C-alpha positions in Angstrom: 89.3 94.1 102.0 93.1 93.9 102.0 93.7 95.9 105.1 96.0 98.4 103.3 95.6 102.1 102.4 94.5 103.0 98.9 97.8 104.6 97.9 99.6 101.3 98.7 97.2 99.4 96.4 97.7 102.0 93.6 101.5 101.6 93.9 101.4 97.8 93.8 98.9 97.7 91.0 101.0 100.2 89.0 104.1 98.0 89.4 102.2 94.9 88.2 100.7 96.9 85.3 104.1 98.1 84.2 105.4 94.6 84.3 102.5 93.6 82.0 100.9 91.2 84.5 97.6 93.0 84.9 95.4 95.7 83.4 94.0 98.0 86.1 91.3 100.5 85.4 89.0 102.2 87.9 89.0 99.3 90.4 88.8 96.6 87.7 91.7 94.2 87.4 92.3 91.9 84.5 95.0 89.3 84.7 97.2 89.3 81.6 100.1 87.2 82.7 99.2 84.7 85.4 102.6 82.9 85.3 104.5 86.2 85.8 102.0 87.3 88.5 102.5 84.1 90.4 106.3 84.4 90.1 106.1 88.0 91.5 104.0 86.8 94.5 105.5 85.8 97.8 106.4 82.1 98.3 103.4 81.8 100.5 101.1 82.0 97.5 102.0 78.4 96.5 101.3 77.1 100.1 98.0 78.9 100.2 97.0 77.7 96.8 97.9 74.1 97.6 95.9 74.2 100.8 92.9 75.7 99.0 93.1 73.1 96.3 93.3 70.3 98.9 90.2 71.6 100.8 88.1 72.4 97.7 89.0 69.8 95.1 
């Protein structure tokens, strides 16, 4: 779905897990720290979220 190789997903998920933002087990992701996760995301996240919110109020 993301268009990236599995090892890349594992590395990214591991970094987010170590930072305490997610819990990642066997393909299941639980968000533990949304604010930190948003801060770690690229600046485009805010733009995409604003557009999504505008289109689907």
